[in-house]
C-alpha positions in Angstrom: -10.6 58.6 -149.1 -7.6 60.3 -147.3 -6.1 57.7 -145.0 -4.5 60.3 -142.7 -7.8 61.9 -142.0 -9.5 58.5 -141.3 -6.7 57.5 -139.0 -6.9 60.8 -137.1 -10.7 60.5 -136.7 -10.5 56.9 -135.4 -7.7 57.7 -132.9 -9.7 60.7 -131.6 -13.2 59.2 -131.4 -12.9 55.4 -131.5 -9.8 54.8 -129.4 -8.0 53.1 -132.3 -4.2 53.8 -132.3 -2.0 52.9 -135.2 1.4 54.2 -134.1 3.9 51.4 -133.3 1.0 49.0 -133.6 1.6 45.5 -134.8 -2.0 44.7 -135.2 -3.6 44.2 -138.6 -4.9 47.4 -140.1 -8.7 47.7 -140.4 -10.3 47.0 -143.7 -12.1 49.8 -145.5 -15.5 48.3 -144.6 -14.5 48.1 -140.9 -13.2 51.7 -141.0 -16.5 52.9 -142.6 -18.4 50.9 -140.0 -16.7 52.8 -137.2 -17.1 56.1 -138.9 -20.8 55.6 -139.6 -21.4 54.7 -135.9 -20.6 58.3 -135.0 -23.0 59.8 -137.5 -26.6 60.8 -136.8 -29.4 59.5 -139.0 -29.5 62.6 -141.3 -25.7 62.5 -141.8 -25.8 58.8 -142.5 -28.5 59.3 -145.1 -26.3 61.9 -146.8 -23.2 59.8 -146.6 -25.1 56.8 -148.1 -25.5 58.8 -151.3 -21.8 59.2 -151.9 -21.2 55.8 -153.6 -22.6 52.2 -153.7 -20.1 51.0 -151.0 -21.1 53.7 -148.5 -24.8 53.0 -149.3 -24.2 49.3 -148.6 -22.3 49.9 -145.4 -25.0 52.3 -144.1 -27.7 49.6 -144.8 -25.7 46.8 -143.1 -24.8 48.8 -140.0 -27.9 50.9 -139.3 -29.5 49.8 -136.0 -32.3 52.4 -135.8 -34.9 53.1 -138.4 -37.9 55.5 -138.1 -40.7 55.4 -140.6 -42.8 58.5 -140.2 -45.4 57.2 -142.7 -46.2 53.5 -142.9 -47.2 53.9 -146.6 -43.9 55.4 -147.6 -42.3 52.1 -148.5 -43.2 48.4 -148.6 -42.0 46.5 -145.5 -40.1 44.0 -147.6 -38.0 46.8 -149.2 -37.1 48.1 -145.8 -35.8 44.8 -144.4 -33.8 44.3 -147.6 -32.2 47.7 -147.3 -31.6 47.5 -143.5 -31.1 43.8 -142.5 -29.6 44.4 -139.0 -32.1 46.8 -137.5 -32.6 46.5 -133.7 -35.0 49.5 -133.2 -38.1 50.2 -135.3 -40.4 53.2 -135.0 -43.4 53.3 -137.4 -46.1 55.9 -137.6 -49.4 55.4 -139.2 -52.3 57.8 -139.3 -51.8 61.5 -139.7 -51.7 63.7 -136.6 -55.2 65.0 -137.5 -56.7 61.8 -136.1 -55.7 63.0 -132.6 -58.1 65.9 -133.0 -61.0 63.9 -134.6 -60.3 65.5 -138.0 -59.6 62.4 -140.0 -62.2 60.2 -141.7 -63.2 57.0 -140.0 -61.2 53.8 -140.7 -58.6 55.8 -142.7 -56.0 53.1 -142.5 -52.6 52.7 -140.8 -52.8 48.9 -140.3 -49.8 47.3 -138.7 -50.3 43.7 -139.9 -48.0 43.9 -143.0 -45.3 45.5 -140.9 -45.7 42.9 -138.1 -45.4 40.0 -140.5 -42.2 41.4 -142.1 -40.7 42.2 -138.7 -41.3 38.7 -137.4 -39.8 37.2 -140.6 -36.8 39.5 -140.9 -36.0 40.7 -137.4 -36.4 37.9 -134.8 -33.8 39.6 -132.6 -35.4 43.0 -132.7 -35.3 44.6 -129.2 -37.5 47.7 -129.6 -40.8 48.2 -131.5 -42.7 51.5 -131.4 -46.0 51.8 -133.3 -47.6 55.2 -133.2 -51.2 56.0 -134.4 -51.6 52.5 -135.9 -54.3 49.9 -136.0 -52.8 46.9 -134.2 -54.8 43.7 -133.8 -54.6 41.0 -131.1 -53.3 38.7 -133.8 -50.5 41.2 -134.5 -49.5 41.1 -130.9 -49.7 37.3 -130.9 -47.3 37.2 -133.9 -44.9 39.6 -132.2 -44.9 37.7 -129.0 -44.2 34.4 -130.9 -41.7 35.7 -133.3 -39.7 38.4 -131.3 -40.7 37.6 -127.7 -37.4 36.2 -126.6 -35.5 39.4 -127.6 -38.1 42.1 -127.2 -37.2 44.7 -124.5 -39.3 47.7 -125.4 -42.9 47.7 -126.8 -44.6 51.0 -127.4 -48.2 51.1 -128.7 -48.5 54.8 -128.8 -52.1 56.2 -129.5 -52.9 52.9 -131.3 -56.2 51.0 -131.5 -57.7 47.7 -132.6 -56.4 45.4 -129.8 -57.6 44.2 -126.4 -56.1 43.0 -123.1 -56.2 39.5 -124.6 -53.6 40.6 -127.1 -51.5 42.1 -124.3 -51.7 38.7 -122.5 -49.7 37.2 -125.4 -47.0 39.8 -124.7 -47.1 39.3 -121.0 -46.6 35.5 -121.3 -43.9 35.4 -124.0 -41.8 38.6 -123.7 -39.9 37.8 -120.6 -37.1 40.2 -121.4 -39.4 43.2 -121.6 -38.2 46.4 -119.9 -40.7 48.9 -121.2 -44.4 48.6 -122.0 -46.0 51.8 -123.2 -49.7 52.0 -124.0 -50.6 55.7 -123.4 -53.7 57.0 -125.1 -54.3 53.7 -126.9 -57.9 52.5 -127.3 -57.8 49.1 -125.6 -60.8 46.8 -125.3 -60.9 45.7 -121.6 -61.2 42.0 -121.3 -60.0 41.7 -117.7 -56.8 42.2 -115.7 -55.3 38.7 -116.0 -52.6 40.1 -118.4 -51.3 42.4 -115.7 -50.9 39.4 -113.3 -49.1 37.6 -116.1 -46.8 40.6 -116.5 -46.0 40.5 -112.8 -45.4 36.7 -112.9 -43.3 36.5 -116.1 -41.5 39.9 -116.5 -39.7 40.6 -113.2 -37.3 42.9 -115.0 -40.0 45.4 -116.0 -38.8 49.0 -115.5 -41.4 51.2 -117.2 -45.2 50.7 -117.4 -47.5 53.3 -119.0 -51.3 52.6 -118.9 -52.5 56.3 -118.9 -55.7 57.0 -120.8 -56.2 53.6 -122.3 -59.8 52.9 -121.4 -58.9 50.1 -119.0 -61.3 50.2 -116.0 -59.8 51.4 -112.7 -61.4 48.5 -110.8 -59.7 46.0 -113.0 -56.1 47.1 -112.3 -55.8 48.1 -108.6 -55.0 44.7 -107.1 -53.1 43.6 -110.2 -50.9 46.7 -109.9 -50.1 46.0 -106.3 -49.1 42.4 -107.3 -47.0 43.8 -110.2 -45.2 46.3 -107.9 -44.4 43.5 -105.5 -42.8 41.4 -108.2 -41.2 43.9 -110.5 -38.6 45.3 -108.0 -36.9 47.5 -110.6 -40.0 49.4 -111.7 -39.0 53.1 -111.7 -41.6 54.5 -114.1 -45.3 54.2 -113.6 -48.1 56.0 -115.4 -51.7 55.1 -114.8 -55.1 56.7 -115.6 -57.9 57.8 -113.3 -57.5 56.2 -109.8 -58.8 57.0 -106.4 -56.1 58.5 -104.2 -56.3 55.8 -101.5 -55.9 53.1 -104.1 -52.9 54.8 -105.6 -51.3 55.1 -102.1 -51.7 51.4 -101.6 -50.0 50.7 -104.9 -47.1 53.0 -104.1 -46.5 51.4 -100.7 -45.1 48.4 -102.5 -42.6 50.4 -104.6 -39.1 49.2 -103.6 -37.1 51.9 -105.3 -37.7 55.6 -105.8 -39.7 56.4 -108.9 -38.0 58.5 -111.6 -41.1 58.9 -113.7 -44.7 59.2 -112.5 -48.1 59.9 -114.1 -51.3 59.6 -112.3 -55.0 60.6 -112.6 -55.6 60.6 -108.8 -58.9 61.9 -107.5 -60.6 61.9 -104.1 -64.1 60.8 -103.1 -66.5 61.9 -100.4 -69.7 60.0 -99.9 -69.1 58.2 -103.2 -68.9 61.5 -105.1 -65.7 62.7 -106.8 -64.3 66.1 -105.7 -61.4 68.3 -106.5 -58.1 66.9 -105.2 -56.1 69.1 -102.9 -52.4 68.7 -102.2 -51.5 65.7 -100.0 -48.2 65.6 -98.2 -48.1 61.9 -99.0 -47.0 62.9 -102.5 -43.7 64.5 -101.3 -41.6 61.3 -100.9 -42.8 60.1 -104.4 -42.1 63.3 -106.3 -38.9 64.8 -104.7 -36.6 62.6 -106.9 -38.8 62.6 -110.0 -37.3 63.3 -113.4 -40.6 63.0 -115.3 -44.1 64.0 -114.0 -47.4 63.7 -115.9 -50.3 65.5 -114.3 -52.6 65.6 -117.3 -55.1 63.2 -115.8 -55.0 64.4 -112.2 -57.9 66.3 -110.8 -55.7 68.8 -108.9 -56.5 72.5 -108.3 -54.2 75.3 -109.2 -52.9 75.7 -105.6 -52.3 72.0 -105.4 -50.2 72.2 -108.6 -48.1 74.9 -107.0 -47.5 73.0 -103.8 -46.7 69.8 -105.7 -44.3 71.3 -108.2 -42.4 73.2 -105.5 -41.2 69.7 -104.4 -39.8 68.7 -107.8 -36.4 70.4 -108.2 -34.9 67.6 -110.3 -37.8 67.6 -112.9 -36.7 67.3 -116.5 -40.1 66.6 -118.2 -43.6 67.9 -117.2 -47.0 67.4 -118.6 -50.1 69.1 -117.2 -53.4 70.7 -118.1 -54.0 74.5 -118.4 -55.5 74.2 -114.9 -51.9 74.7 -113.7 -52.4 78.4 -114.5 -49.8 81.1 -114.7 -49.1 80.7 -111.0 -48.1 77.1 -111.4 -45.8 78.0 -114.3 -44.2 80.6 -112.2 -43.4 77.9 -109.6 -42.0 75.7 -112.4 -39.7 78.6 -113.5 -38.4 79.1 -110.0 -38.0 75.4 -109.1 -37.4 73.2 -112.1 -34.1 74.5 -113.4 -33.3 71.3 -115.2 -36.5 71.2 -117.2 -36.0 70.1 -120.8 -39.6 69.3 -121.9 -42.9 70.9 -121.0 -46.4 70.3 -122.4 -49.5 72.1 -121.2 -52.7 70.7 -122.8 -56.2 72.0 -122.9 -58.5 69.0 -122.5 -61.5 71.2 -121.7 -60.1 72.1 -118.3 -60.9 75.1 -116.1 -58.2 77.7 -115.8 -55.9 79.3 -118.4 -52.4 80.1 -119.5 -51.3 83.5 -120.7 -48.1 85.2 -121.9 -47.1 85.6 -118.2 -46.8 81.9 -117.7 -44.9 81.5 -121.0 -42.4 84.2 -119.9 -42.0 82.6 -116.5 -41.1 79.3 -117.9 -38.8 80.7 -120.6 -36.8 82.9 -118.2 -36.6 80.3 -115.4 -36.0 77.1 -117.4 -33.0 77.8 -119.6 -32.5 74.2 -120.6 -35.8 73.8 -122.5 -35.7 71.8 -125.7 -39.5 71.1 -126.1 -42.4 73.4 -125.4 -46.1 72.9 -126.1 -48.8 75.2 -124.6 -52.5 75.8 -125.2 -52.9 79.5 -124.3 -55.7 82.0 -123.6 -53.5 84.9 -124.7 -50.0 85.3 -126.1 -48.0 88.4 -126.9 -45.1 89.3 -129.2 -43.0 90.1 -126.0 -43.6 86.6 -124.6 -42.5 85.0 -127.9 -39.4 87.2 -127.9 -38.6 86.0 -124.4 -38.6 82.5 -125.6 -36.2 83.4 -128.3 -34.0 85.3 -125.9 -33.9 82.6 -123.2 -34.3 79.2 -124.9 -31.3 78.7 -127.0 -31.6 74.9 -126.9 -35.2 74.8 -128.0 -35.7 72.4 -130.9 -39.5 72.0 -130.8 -42.0 74.9 -130.2 -45.8 74.7 -130.5 -48.5 77.0 -129.2 -52.3 77.0 -129.7 -54.2 80.2 -129.1 -57.6 79.2 -127.7 -60.8 81.0 -128.4 -61.7 81.8 -124.8 -60.6 85.4 -125.0 -62.8 87.4 -127.4 -60.3 90.0 -128.5 -56.6 89.2 -128.0 -54.8 92.5 -127.8 -51.4 91.9 -129.4 -52.1 90.3 -132.8 -50.6 89.7 -135.3 -47.6 87.9 -133.7 -45.2 88.7 -136.6 -42.4 90.3 -134.6 -42.6 87.8 -131.8 -42.4 84.9 -134.2 -39.4 86.5 -136.0 -37.6 87.1 -132.7 -38.3 83.6 -131.5 -36.9 82.0 -134.7 -33.8 84.2 -134.6 -33.1 83.3 -131.0 -33.9 79.6 -131.2 -31.3 78.7 -133.8 -31.6 74.9 -133.1 -35.4 74.8 -133.8 -36.4 72.1 -136.3 -40.2 71.8 -135.4 -42.5 74.8 -135.2 -46.3 75.0 -134.8 -48.5 78.0 -134.3 -52.3 77.4 -134.3 -53.8 80.9 -134.0 -56.9 82.8 -134.9 -57.6 84.8 -138.1 -55.2 87.7 -138.0 -52.8 86.0 -135.7 -50.0 85.9 -138.2 -49.8 88.0 -141.4 -47.8 87.6 -144.5 -45.0 89.5 -142.8 -44.8 86.8 -140.1 -44.8 84.1 -142.8 -41.9 85.8 -144.4 -40.0 85.8 -141.1 -40.5 82.0 -140.9 -38.9 81.7 -144.3 -36.1 84.1 -143.4 -35.2 82.7 -140.0 -36.5 79.1 -140.3 -33.9 77.6 -142.5 -33.4 74.6 -140.2 -37.1 73.8 -139.8 -38.1 70.3 -140.9 -41.8 70.3 -139.7 -44.2 73.2 -139.6 -47.9 73.3 -138.6 -49.8 76.5 -139.2 -53.4 77.2 -138.3 -55.3 80.4 -139.4 -52.0 81.9 -140.5 -51.1 84.2 -143.4 -53.0 86.7 -145.4 -52.4 85.6 -149.0 -50.5 83.3 -151.3 -47.5 85.6 -151.1 -47.0 84.7 -147.5 -46.8 81.0 -148.3 -44.4 81.6 -151.2 -42.1 83.7 -149.0 -42.0 80.8 -146.5 -41.3 78.3 -149.3 -38.3 80.0 -150.7 -36.7 80.2 -147.2 -37.5 76.9 -145.6 -35.6 74.6 -148.0 -35.0 71.9 -145.4 -38.7 71.5 -144.7 -39.9 67.8 -144.9 -43.4 68.0 -143.5 -46.1 70.8 -143.6 -49.5 70.8 -142.1 -52.0 73.6 -142.8 -55.5 74.1 -141.4 -57.7 77.1 -142.0 -55.1 79.1 -143.9 -56.1 81.2 -146.9 -53.7 79.7 -149.4 -55.0 78.7 -152.9 -54.4 75.4 -154.5 -52.2 77.1 -157.1 -49.9 78.5 -154.4 -49.7 75.1 -152.7 -48.7 73.5 -156.0 -46.0 76.2 -156.5 -44.8 75.5 -152.9 -44.4 71.8 -153.5 -42.2 72.5 -156.6 -40.1 75.1 -154.8 -39.4 73.0 -151.7 -37.4 70.1 -153.1 -37.1 68.2 -149.8 -40.8 68.2 -148.9 -42.1 64.7 -148.5 -45.4 65.2 -146.7 -48.3 67.7 -147.0 -51.6 67.7 -145.1 -54.1 70.5 -145.9 -57.6 71.2 -144.6 -59.5 74.2 -145.8 -59.3 76.6 -148.7 -56.5 75.1 -150.8 -57.4 71.4 -150.3 -59.0 70.7 -153.7 -59.1 67.8 -156.0 -57.5 69.9 -158.7 -54.4 70.4 -156.5 -54.2 66.7 -155.9 -54.3 65.9 -159.6 -51.8 68.5 -160.3 -49.4 67.1 -157.7 -49.5 63.5 -158.9 -49.0 64.8 -162.4 -45.6 66.4 -161.6 -44.1 63.6 -159.7 -44.7 59.8 -160.0 -43.5 59.2 -156.4 -46.0 61.5 -154.9 -49.2 59.8 -153.6 -52.2 62.0 -153.1 -55.3 61.2 -151.1 -58.4 63.4 -151.4 -61.1 63.4 -148.6 -64.0 65.5 -149.9 -66.2 65.0 -146.9 -63.6 66.6 -144.6 -62.1 68.9 -147.3 -58.7 67.4 -146.7 -55.8 66.6 -148.9 -52.9 64.4 -147.9 -49.8 64.1 -150.1 -46.7 62.0 -149.4 -43.7 60.5 -151.2 -43.7 56.7 -151.4 -41.7 54.0 -153.0 -44.6 51.6 -152.7 -47.6 51.2 -155.0 -50.7 53.2 -154.1 -52.4 51.6 -151.1 -55.5 49.5 -151.5 -56.9 49.6 -148.0 -58.6 53.0 -148.2 -62.3 53.5 -147.0 -64.9 54.8 -149.5 -64.4 58.3 -148.1 -60.8 58.5 -149.3 -60.0 58.8 -153.0 -56.5 58.0 -154.4 -56.0 60.5 -157.2 -54.4 59.8 -160.6 -53.0 62.4 -162.9 -54.6 63.6 -166.1 -52.5 64.0 -169.3 -53.1 67.8 -169.4 -52.1 68.4 -165.8 -49.1 66.1 -166.2 -47.8 68.2 -169.2 -48.6 71.4 -167.4 -46.7 70.3 -164.3 -43.7 69.1 -166.3 -43.5 72.5 -168.2 -43.8 74.4 -164.9 -41.0 72.4 -163.3 -38.8 73.1 -166.3 -39.5 76.9 -166.1 -38.6 77.1 -162.5 -35.4 75.0 -163.1 -36.1 72.8 -160.1 -36.7 69.5 -161.9 -39.6 67.1 -161.8 -38.8 63.7 -160.4 -35.3 64.0 -158.9 -33.3 60.7 -159.0 -31.1 61.8 -156.1 -34.2 62.7 -154.1 -35.6 59.3 -154.8 -32.4 57.8 -153.3 -32.8 60.0 -150.3 -36.3 58.7 -149.7 -34.8 55.2 -150.0 -32.3 55.8 -147.3 -34.5 57.8 -144.9 -37.8 56.1 -145.5 -39.7 59.3 -144.9 
């Protein structure tokens, strides 16, 4: 290592000055520790491959670890590799479960991870489980083992627990600052846990109960009590709630909210009716940075009036009921907007290319954009590419409400978007047959060199389109395909070409048992699950043994000697290698 370069780096970034200094020089380990603290996770992973010393320093100094597949590594190996982690994020079930596409009881159980976390990380301050099955006993163990240090607990789209499990958290985790439960399936056993939260956790700052199945009547009085006791609460998201009850809760807020999510509705003679804009909202929303309207029964005009009062908004979630008119207001008012998500959720109203253009041209700081659209054009996608230079995550779904969209395929628009959005790492287009041709697929390969995650629905014409994408997207880690016309042979070729791919989910034509057996035959680290009833195939790299908690509807595939030999020969012919030792180390450092 060049000492002059290291010294210059430390003087510039870490405030360490050596000239005329009588202090003892830093050791090499201390120097590396300082340098690694300025690297993002991907650069750290690359640096850890340089030599054993750098690998060790990375492991000892890493504070944040994200595991995007809970079966990618055994929990004990993770704690051994990273003994000083303070922030864990672990994902379980595939995204398909959010759309009811996955078989029942697929897996994603948190128990093994919880046991290891409690054993190895008693001082852990942040735990984020996403799409996992978490039991009440798991929460009890966390509360007992990590309760004194835990500051952030996120159970994001999880299931398997009840409010009794949350009661353990509320009674033991007195340092808690954030409790996030959005879209988790929670068995409601009463609201005592919320009262305990108010009594024991006065420092609570963020609470998210949106879409959890907890009955409205069980939480109204408890939330009033909580607001009275948690004086620093600046972020509140709740589910469906009558407007008058919500107003009563907000009366007890002692500081302006920065984040708000509510499913307010109004009643007349005991019958719900569409909510119109209420001036009472203005004091609550004028300073908001985050606003979630997904669960609010608000008409299009109400959306426009409400959003016109939110000039400081940075994140917005809503339903398509917001309409193009609402998105025009967003474009004119919300100049600091970084994230926008417009979901379908079987709502009236629709979004078209006009709304997309309004947001792209008006909100130039956008980094994340998700929209369910009735119609989209090449020009609207080009507008995103022209105006959203900071965009890193782009996703659209073309709904089937319009019988004949006029501007398909979207090849040129996709190409323009990818050219303009040079920071894009996540890209999803779920279209309709004919929505994206092989030409569009080739544009993704040509201009999507930085993409790490792609989801395609009803895209491409033939195998050639997939291969064109494969040769270009060499940084791709995760690919999800649904309803695309690619054969199992083309998918196998793709997995060989794309050396950094570590996760593949396919539903439809190419999802065959033959593909699965071929894949496990060419790489011993690739685990393949075949779900014939849903015609789905899931393949992922793992350092662990094949899992044993699968339901009868999931088959763990093993290679046949013939396919193994065929795969090995094909790898040799393409000169890309079979099992790559360096790639194995990369999995070890990134943990998928």
